[in-house]
C-alpha positions in Angstrom: 105.4 115.2 156.6 105.4 112.0 154.6 105.7 113.9 151.3 108.7 115.9 152.6 110.4 112.7 153.8 109.7 111.0 150.5 111.2 114.0 148.6 114.3 114.0 150.8 114.8 110.3 150.3 114.5 110.6 146.5 117.0 113.4 146.6 119.4 111.4 148.7 119.1 108.4 146.4 119.7 110.6 143.3 122.9 112.0 144.7 124.5 108.8 145.9 126.2 108.3 142.5 128.0 110.7 140.2 125.6 111.7 137.4 124.2 114.7 135.6 122.0 115.6 138.5 124.9 115.8 141.0 126.7 118.1 138.7 123.8 120.4 138.0 122.4 120.7 141.5 125.3 122.8 143.0 125.1 125.2 140.1 121.3 125.5 140.4 121.7 126.1 144.2 124.2 128.9 143.6 121.8 130.5 141.0 118.7 130.2 143.1 118.9 133.7 144.6 119.2 135.2 141.2 116.2 133.2 140.0 114.3 134.5 143.0 115.2 138.1 142.1 114.6 137.9 138.3 111.5 135.8 138.0 109.0 138.6 138.5 110.5 140.4 135.4 109.8 137.3 133.3 106.3 137.0 134.6 105.7 140.6 133.6 107.3 140.1 130.2 105.3 136.9 129.5 102.0 138.6 130.5 102.8 141.5 128.2 103.6 139.1 125.3 100.4 137.1 125.9 98.4 140.3 125.9 99.9 141.3 122.5 99.1 137.8 121.1 95.5 138.1 122.3 95.6 135.0 124.4 92.8 135.3 127.0 92.2 131.7 128.1 93.3 131.5 131.7 94.7 128.0 131.4 96.8 128.9 128.4 98.0 132.1 130.0 99.0 130.4 133.3 100.7 127.5 131.5 102.6 129.8 129.1 103.6 132.2 131.9 104.9 129.3 134.0 106.9 127.8 131.1 108.4 131.1 130.0 109.2 132.1 133.6 110.8 128.9 134.6 112.6 128.4 131.3 114.2 131.8 131.1 114.7 132.6 134.8 116.2 129.2 135.8 117.9 128.5 132.5 119.3 132.0 132.2 120.6 132.2 135.8 122.1 128.7 135.6 123.8 129.6 132.3 125.1 132.9 133.8 126.4 130.9 136.8 128.2 128.5 134.5 129.8 131.3 132.5 130.9 133.1 135.6 132.5 129.9 137.0 134.4 129.4 133.8 135.7 133.0 133.8 136.7 132.6 137.5 138.6 129.4 136.7 140.4 131.1 133.8 141.4 134.1 136.0 142.9 131.6 138.5 145.1 130.1 135.8 146.6 133.4 134.8 
């Protein structure tokens, strides 16, 4: 319980002022469901790539899979969300 309260208090402290985190968090929140849906695909693709490269060390595979999955699923979905927001704003102006 103390770890959860600590995490919540850090989050509240970070969002008190306008900064990069307060601008990115809403976009990340809107993209979270897409991340949930797409991340298994990136796990499968990264495992396939690691097999082709011949990487058999469990630590290397786990670390590489985690980095590839988080980077592409979160990064891709946030980027898609930003692009969609921009398109929606342009449509409103027309």
